[in-house]
N, C-alpha and C positions, 0 to 999 in steps of 0.2 A: 504493500500500500504506500503510495506517495504521500508526501507531507500535505499536499493540497487535498487529497482524498481523505486523509485522516482529519484534517481541519473541517472539511465539509460534512463528514459523517458526524462529527461531534456537534455540529450546529443544525442538524435536522430539526431539533426541537425548537430552535429559535425562528424558523421560517413561518411566515404567515401563508395561508393558502392563496391569498390574493396580494398582488403587489400594491394595491391601493391606487389605481390609476386616477389621476386628477383631471379636472376639466381645464381647458385652455385658459379660461378667464381667471382662474385662481392665481395665475402668474402675474396678473395686473392688479391684484388687490393687496391689502395690508395683511399679509400672511405672517404667522409666527412660526411656521415650519422651516427649520434650518435649510432643508433641501430646496424648497421653493425660493427662499431668500438667496441661496447660493446661485441658483440659475438666474434669478433676477439680476444679481450682481454681474454675472458673466455676460448675459445678453446685453445689458445696458452698457457695460464697459466696451463690448465689441462694437456697438453702434457708435460710441464716441471714438473708438479706434479708426473706424471708417471716416468719420468727420475729420479727425486730426490728420488722417492720411491724405485726404483731398487737399487740405491746407498745405501739407508737405509737398505734394506734387505741384501746387500752384507756386510755392516758393522755388522749387527746383526748375520749373518752367521759366520763371523770371531769370534764374541764374544760368540758364543754358547759353545766354549771350552776355557779353560784358556790359551792354547798354541797358538802360531802363526802358523796356519796350513791351512789357506785358501788363504789369500793374504799377501804380504809383508808389513812390518810396513810403508814403504814409500807410498805404494798404499792405505793402510788404512787411513793414514793421509790425503791424497788427497780426498778420498771418503767422509770422514765426513766433510771436509772443503767444498767441492762442494755440498754435501747434504744440509747442513744448508744454504748456500748462495742461492741455487736454491729455496728451500722451502720458504724462506723469500722474496727474491727480485724478484723471477720469478713465484711464485705461489700465495701466500696469498695477497701480496700488489697489483699485477696486477688484481687478481680476484675481489678485492674490487673496483678497478678502473673500471673494466668491468661492474659490476652492477650499479655503479654510472653513467657511460656513458649511459647505456641503459635506466635507470629508471628516472634520475633527470628531463630531459626535459618533459617526459610523466607525471610525478607526479606534475609538476608545470604548465602544460598546454602550454609549449613552443614547437616550431617546431624543434628546434635543440639546440646544445650547443652554447654558446656565440661566441666561436672561433672554427669553424668546422675544418679548416685546421690545426691549432695548435693541435687540438685533434688527428688528423690523424698522425701528426709528433710524438706526444707523444707515440702513440702505436708502430709505426715503428722503434722506438729506441730499443724496447724490443727484438725482434727476433735476431738481430745481436749480442747483448750482451749475450743472452742465448746460441746461437750457439758457440760463442767464448769460453765461460766457459766450455761447454760440450766437445768441440773438444780438449781443453787443456789436457783432460784425455787421449784422443786417441793418441795424438802426444807424450805422455810420459813426459810432463813437466807441470803437473797440479799444481795449488797452493796447498800448504800443511802446511800452518802456522795456520790453524784454520780459522773459519769464522770471527773472530775478527782481525786477522792479527796483533797481538801485536808485536811491535818491542821490543827487538832486534831480536827475532826469525824470523820475516818476512824479516829481512835484511840479514840473513845468509842462508836462504833456497833458492830454485830455483828462480833466478832473473826473468826469462821469465814468469814462472807461476804466480809469484806475480804481475808482470806488467799486465798480462792478467786479473787477479782478480781486480786490481785497475781500469783498463779501463772499464771492464764490469759494476762494481758497480757505477762508475761515470756516465755511460750512463743510467743506470736504475734510478739513483737518479735524473738526469736531466728530464727523462720522468715523474717521479713522481711529480716534481715541475711544469712542464707544465700542467699536468692534474689537479693539485690542483688549479692553477690560473683559469683554465677553470670552474671547479666546483663552486668555490666561486663566480665568476662573474655571472655565469648562475643562481645560487640560489638567489643571491641578486638583480639582475637586470632584470631577464627574467620571473618572476612569472606572472601568469595571473592576470589582475586587479581584485581586490576583495580578493585575497589570501594574507592576512597578514602573518607575521612570525608565529603567533600562529594558523594559518590554514594549515601550511605546514605539510606534513607527517614527522614522526619522522626520517625516513631515511635521509631526507634532512638536518635535524639538525645534525645528526651524521656525514654526509659528510662535513658540514661546519666546525665542530670541527676537523675532520681528516685533511681537507685541510689546516686549519690554522696551525696545528701541523707540517705538511709537510713543509710549507713555512718557518717556524721558525727554524726547526731542521736540515733539509737536507743540507742546505749550510754549516753548521758546519762540517758535515761528509765529504762533498766535499773538504773543506779546509784541513782536516786531511789527506785525501787520496792524495791530491796534494803534501803536504809536505812530506808524506811518499814516494811518487814517486821520489821526489828530493833526499831524502836520499838514495833510492835504486839505482837510475840511474845516479845521478849527484854527488854523494859523499858528499852531505851536511850532517849536523849532528843535525837536528832539534830534532830527537828522538833517536839518537845514543849516548849512554852514553860514548863511547870511545872518542868522540869529544866534550863532555860537554853537549850533548843533554839530554832530560828527557823523558823516555818512559811513565811516568805517565801522562804527558801532552797529549800524544796521547790517553791514556785511557779516560781522561776527555772529549776530543773532540769526541771520538768514541761513548761513552755512552751518551753524550748529544743528539745524534741522536738515538742511538740504543735502549735506553729504551723507548723514545717516539715512536719508531718504533713498539713496542708491541701494543700501542694504535692505531697507524696507521693501524695495521693489525686487531685489534679487534673491533674498533669503527664502521666501516661500517656494521659489522654483528650484533652489538648491535642494529643498526638501522633496519637491516633486520628482526631480531627477534621481534622488536617492531611492525613491519608491519604484520608478520605472525601470532603471537599469537591472536590478536583481531579477525582476519578473521576466524580462525579455531576454536576459542572458542566462536564466536558470541557474544562478549561482547566488550563494549568500553574499550579502554586502560585506565588503572588505573594510575592517576597522570601524565597526559600529560606534564604539564609544568615541573614537577619534573624530568621526564625522559629526556626532551629536554635540560634543563639547566644543568643536571648532565653530559651530553656529553661535554658541554663547560667547566665544572669544571674539568673533567678528562683531557681534552686537556691542561688546564692551569697547573694543578698539575703534569701532566706527564713531564713537562719541568724542574721540580725542585726535581727530585728524582733519577737522574742518578747515583749518586755516591754510591748507595747501592750495586752496582756491584764491588765496590772498597774498601770494608771494610777491606780487608787484604793487601791493597797496601801501607799502611803507612800514610794514611791521619789522621789529628789530631782528638782527641777525641770529641771536640765540633762539628766538621764537621760531624763526624759519627752520633752524636746525632741528628743534624738537619735533615740529610737524613733519619734516622730511623723514626723520627716523621712524616715527610712529606710523606714517603712511606706508613705508616700506615693510614694517613689521606685519601689517595687516595682510600682506601677501602670504604669510606663513600659514595661518589657518585656512585660507582659501586654497593654497597649494596642497594642504593635507586632504581636502575634499577631492581635488582633481586627481591626485594619486590614488585615493581610495576608490574613486569611480573607475579609473583605468584598470586597477587591479581587479575590480569586480567583473568587468567584461572580458578581461584577459583569460583566454581559454574557455570561455563560456559558450553555451549553445545559443548563439545570437540569432534572434528572429529579426530580419531586416524589414519590419513593418513600419507603419507611419510614425507611431510614438517613438520607436527606436531611432529612426532616421533623424527626427527632430532632436532627440536627446543627444545624438552623436554630433549633429550640427551645433548644438548648444556647447558641447565640450570644446570643439575646435575654435569657434568664433569667440567664446568667452575667454579662452586662453590668450588670443590675440589682444582683446580688450584689456586683459589683466597685465600683459607685458607692457603695453603702451601706458597703462596706469602707473607702473613702477618707474617708467621713463619720466613721466610728468611729476612724479614725487621728488625727483632730483631738482633742486633749486636752479642750478646753472642751465639745465635743459629747459625747465619750465619757463624761465624768464624769456627765452628766445621764442618759444612757440605759444606763449600765453595769448589768449584771444585770437588764435588762428584756427584754421580748419583741422589741424592736428587734434585739437581738443574735441572738435565736433566728431571726428572719426573715432576717437577713444570712447566718447560718450555713447555713441550708437552701437559700437561693437559690444559694449557692456550691456546696454539696455535693450537693444534689438537682438543682438546675437545671444545675449544671456536671457533676459526676462521674456521677450516675445517668443523666441524659439521654445523656451521652457513652458510658456502658456500653451502653445500649440501642441507640444508633446503631451502635456497634461490633459488637454481636451481630447485628443485621440485616445489616450490611455483610459480615461474614465468615462468616455462617451457611452459605452455599452451599459455601464452601471447607472448613469444619469438618465438615460432615455429608454433603456430596455431594448435598444436596437444596435446592430453592428453598422459601423460606418464603412463606406466603400473604400477598399484599400488602394485600388489603382489611382483614384483621384486624390486620395490622401498623399500618395507618393509624388504625384504631379505637383501638388501644393508644396510639399517639402522641397523638392528639387528647385522649383521656381523661386521659392522664398530664399533659400540659402544662396542660390546664384545671384538673385537680385540684390540681396544684402551685401555681398562682397563686391559686386559691380558698383553699387552706390557709394559705399563708405571706404573701400580700400584706397581708391585714388585720393581721398581727402587727406590721408597721411602725407602724401607728397605735396599736395596743395599747401598744407600747413608748414611743411619744411621749406617750401619756396616763399612763404611769407604772406599768403592770402589771408586777410582778416575775415573773421566770421561776422555775421549780423550786418552785412552790407549788401545792397542790391546792385551796385555798380563796381566793377573791378578792372584790373589791368588786363588788356587783351591777351597777354601771354598765358593766362590761366584758362583760356577758353576751351581747349581740347579736353582737358581733364574734367572740367565742369560739364561738358557735353556727355562724357561717359557716365558721370554721376547722375545726370538727369535721366538718361535712358535707363539706367539701372533702377531709378525710382519708379519709372513706368512699369518695369517688369515686376517690381514689388507690388504695385497697384493691381496688375493683372493677376498675380499669384493669389490674391484674396478671393477672386471670383470662383475658382473651382472649390475652394473651401466653403464658401457661403452656400453654393448650390448643393454640394455634397452633404453638408451638415443638415440643411433643411429637408432634402429628399430622404436622407437616411433616417432622420427623426420621425418622418411620417410613414415611409414605406420600406425602410431597411429590414433585412432579415432579423428575426427575433434573437436577442442575445441570451446566452445562458447566464445563470447567476454568477458564474466565475469563468468567463471566457478565456482569461489569460492564465488561469491556474495560480492566482495570487494567494498569499497566506495571511494578509492583514484582514481585520474583521469586516471591512466594508464589502468584501467579496463573499461574506458568509450570510448574506441576506438576499432577498429577491432583487431582480433588476427590472425596473427601478425599485428602490427600497420601499417598503410599506411606510405608512404615515408615521408610525412610531418606531420604525427601523427594525426592531426585533420583537418577536412574540414573547420570548422569555429572555432572561439575562444570558448573554453569550458567555462562553467559557474559552479559555486559552488552552489549546492542545499543542501548539508549536510556537516557536518564536516567529516574529514577522518576516524573517528572511532565511528560514532553515531549508533552503533548497538543496537537494542532493544529500541531505542527512538521512540515513536509514531510519525508517520508522521503528525498527527494533530497538534502537538505542535511545529513543525519546522516552524519558520518564514522564508519562502522562500524569501519573498520580502526584508527582511533585509539582507540576505546573497547574493542575486543576485544584485550586484552593477554595472553590465555592461550589455550591449546589445550584443547578439551573433555576430553581424556584425561589432563590433569594430575591429580596426586593431590589429595585434599581437604586443606585447611589444618587443622592441629591447633594446640593452644595452645602447643606447643613450636616451631612453625614461625615464621619471621620474616615475618609478614604485615603 
């Protein structure tokens, strides 16, 4: 008997006869079911991904030629401001929260999140913020001071647009904080009895680290934006140099959140990759504890590296040195993860299906982004390429090559569980190949553009950069096209795809031990642990079931009040 069969046999008692199919309109209501909320997060964030992608293609179309011949400079500034804001706050961060909402209770054997109503409130703060941002472009007063909104520039541009930007980001930050509280309490207090911290799936470890980071850093950004709003609307001078304010203080407060935000965006998908690779390589995860604790190390170190964004802002030399060293050190726990993942797939029975192709694309492109990050951590190098396209290339290799490829890997992996349908593999592979090719075609030449000295955030540039910019623009069109087979495939498969088994991939974590899609309350009875989450290839004969089974199936579900 394989480990998957052993686990499934042990969970026959937990299955409901019916999966509890929902009506389509329930996904448009104020639901408190974590699975509905998870899908609401994912679908909403993907819609904003498409909107942000259109803005990116408009920006790239303007940059295809050195002259201003497609949109006005003012519209260009608004487009790249909204593009970055939407992609960060309305796509990657909510997508991570979507997977966390859907998977955490299932993975730990709970029936729902610790605070279901708070969970719903956290989601419903996102659509109004996103609509507000998007409509600002339509009414002709969109924010145009860049996604960083540095004063004094943000204080002298369109007042209405900037106020809209601040309001939207404050709403999205509040949503993120509420979600983080929910995730932390759920993971710490709602685990099924018998599941210690070292029996948790690695995705839960990643979400613990992410949630802690959100709770520490996001309030600082909120403080900065509230002070900026006072400067903008009430005439105070916290950051206005004409009244004795200091714009550099805003930079410190902004980056104290916004560099950790990189890890808030990438850590959930580090966790997802740690789930995907063992399943599709049929091997135990290599270095479980090392990967688990490296997430916590990244979370801590992420809080003390923010000023590497400010090497050119006049901070003292000793402070530059401190932030250079800490930034380079953060590569160590990240490297531990990379080596753990490579060792996991080494010699495995790899299935080159859609989730695995995206996961391996994630590994390759994220490493490129990580290497350029270590280069930028070096003060002498950073001073030369600061505010050039080298930084743009690094950013996109980390966030597109890392987070977005991780999102798609996770979608393809858990699609059968979420929908009860199998997604079409051929079109999934077409999507993967087009995405990875378009990503490299768009962002790889930007490294050279930066080394040649092309500044970012400008619509007009020296004609000598034209050929490389044309390549980048055509690559962005391929990225846009790559989304089409995914949309068609996902919608068609959700409606008409072949029925999925409860455990189509042979996974060992608890989300695969219930129906596809899961019943409304996930499990009929309390699930039990018969194997570790990654015990692939371990003979069932040597599994001490009695040692792992520390509960009876009929025991009551844990609550946040119980001593778990």
